[in-house]
C-alpha positions in Angstrom: -83.1 164.8 -5.1 -80.6 166.0 -5.4 -78.5 162.4 -4.1 -75.9 163.4 -6.7 -74.4 165.0 -3.2 -72.0 163.7 -0.6 -73.6 163.4 2.8 -72.6 166.8 4.1 -73.5 169.4 1.2 -76.5 167.4 1.3 -77.3 168.1 4.8 -76.3 171.8 4.4 -77.9 172.2 1.8 -81.2 171.0 1.9 -82.1 170.8 5.7 -79.5 172.8 7.5 -80.6 175.5 4.5 -83.9 175.8 4.0 -84.6 175.6 8.2 -82.4 178.7 8.3 -84.9 180.1 5.8 -87.7 179.9 7.6 -86.3 180.7 10.3 -85.7 184.1 8.6 -89.2 184.1 6.8 -90.6 183.9 11.0 -88.5 185.7 12.9 -90.2 189.6 10.8 -93.2 187.7 10.5 -93.5 186.7 14.6 -91.8 189.7 16.0 -91.2 191.8 13.2 -90.0 195.1 15.6 -88.0 193.2 16.8 -86.7 191.7 13.6 -86.0 195.4 12.3 -84.4 196.6 16.1 -81.7 193.7 15.0 -80.8 194.6 12.5 -77.9 196.9 13.7 -75.5 196.0 16.7 -77.6 196.3 20.0 -75.0 199.9 20.3 -76.3 201.3 16.7 -80.3 200.6 17.2 -82.7 202.2 18.4 -85.8 200.3 20.1 -88.3 202.7 18.5 -91.4 201.4 16.4 -90.3 201.3 12.4 -92.4 203.4 10.5 -94.8 201.5 8.0 -92.0 201.8 5.2 -89.4 199.2 7.7 -92.7 197.4 8.2 -93.0 196.5 4.5 -89.6 195.6 4.0 -88.7 192.8 6.8 -92.0 191.0 6.3 -90.6 191.9 2.2 -87.7 190.4 3.3 -89.3 187.8 5.7 -91.1 187.2 2.5 -88.3 186.3 0.1 -86.1 183.9 3.0 -89.5 181.8 2.5 -89.6 182.0 -1.3 -85.9 181.4 -1.0 -86.6 178.3 1.1 -89.3 177.0 -1.3 -86.9 177.3 -4.5 -83.9 175.6 -2.9 -86.4 172.3 -1.9 -87.6 172.4 -5.3 -84.9 172.6 -6.8 -82.5 170.4 -5.0 -84.9 167.3 -3.3 -86.2 167.5 -7.5 -82.8 167.4 -9.6 -80.8 164.6 -10.7 -79.0 166.5 -13.4 -76.0 168.6 -11.9 -75.6 171.3 -13.8 -78.9 172.6 -12.6 -77.5 171.6 -8.8 -74.1 173.6 -9.4 -75.9 176.6 -11.3 -78.2 176.5 -8.2 -75.5 177.3 -6.3 -73.7 179.5 -8.1 -76.4 181.8 -8.0 -76.8 181.5 -4.5 -72.8 181.8 -3.9 -73.7 185.0 -6.2 -76.4 186.3 -4.1 -74.6 185.4 -0.8 -72.1 187.7 -1.7 -74.4 191.4 -2.2 -75.7 190.2 0.6 -72.5 190.6 2.6 -71.6 193.6 0.8 -75.2 195.1 1.9 -74.3 194.5 5.1 -70.7 195.5 5.2 -71.8 199.0 3.5 -75.0 199.7 5.9 -73.2 198.2 9.0 -69.4 199.7 8.3 -66.2 198.0 8.9 -65.6 198.0 12.2 -68.6 196.7 12.8 -68.3 194.2 11.1 -64.9 193.4 11.9 -66.4 193.0 16.0 -67.8 189.2 15.8 -67.4 189.5 19.3 -70.6 192.6 18.8 -72.7 190.6 16.7 -75.9 190.5 17.9 -78.1 187.2 16.7 -78.6 188.5 13.5 -75.3 189.8 13.0 -74.4 186.3 13.3 -76.7 185.3 11.0 -76.2 187.8 7.5 -72.4 188.1 8.2 -71.1 184.4 10.4 -74.0 181.5 8.2 -73.5 183.7 5.3 -70.1 183.6 4.9 -70.2 179.5 6.2 -72.9 179.8 3.3 -70.7 181.3 0.9 -67.5 179.2 1.1 -69.4 175.8 1.9 -71.0 177.1 -1.8 -67.5 177.4 -3.1 -66.0 174.6 -2.0 -67.8 172.3 -3.5 -68.3 174.0 -6.6 -64.1 173.3 -6.7 -64.4 170.0 -5.0 -67.1 168.4 -4.6 -67.3 164.9 -6.5 -71.2 164.0 -7.9 -72.2 161.6 -8.5 -73.1 160.3 -12.0 -77.0 159.3 -11.5 -77.9 157.2 -15.5 -81.1 158.6 -16.0 -83.9 155.3 -17.5 -86.0 157.0 -20.4 -89.9 155.1 -19.9 -90.7 153.8 -22.3 -94.5 154.9 -24.0 -96.4 151.3 -25.2 -98.6 151.8 -28.5 -102.3 151.3 -28.5 -103.0 149.7 -31.8 
């Protein structure tokens, strides 16, 4: 378990983030049309039924969120190696930059910066992602990991 992390990062990365990712997984499964239509601010959204391409992309995105939740839980709950935890968080930080860039590129500067105009999806795509990115960078730069002594099990030979 990544008990090498202090309590606050442990809560953020091992409890909050997996729950947020499961929400991202469930959202397109439970309401694909709403998920697709809420990707942009309400002023630029069509309420028409999504195309088959929109639906499959939304469902695949949800699947990726589910995968990321499982990988994060699998890595952070099973390892005591600092390098593994830090490399996982670095990979997530790099992906955060890509996620924020794609959101910015599609929304445009005005909508991206209009915090008051963000809907729930905007808060997830920008606010939560930016917060997690900053938290990852701060942890990677200044986080103090606990050193965990590993014990090697010795096997007795049957004689």
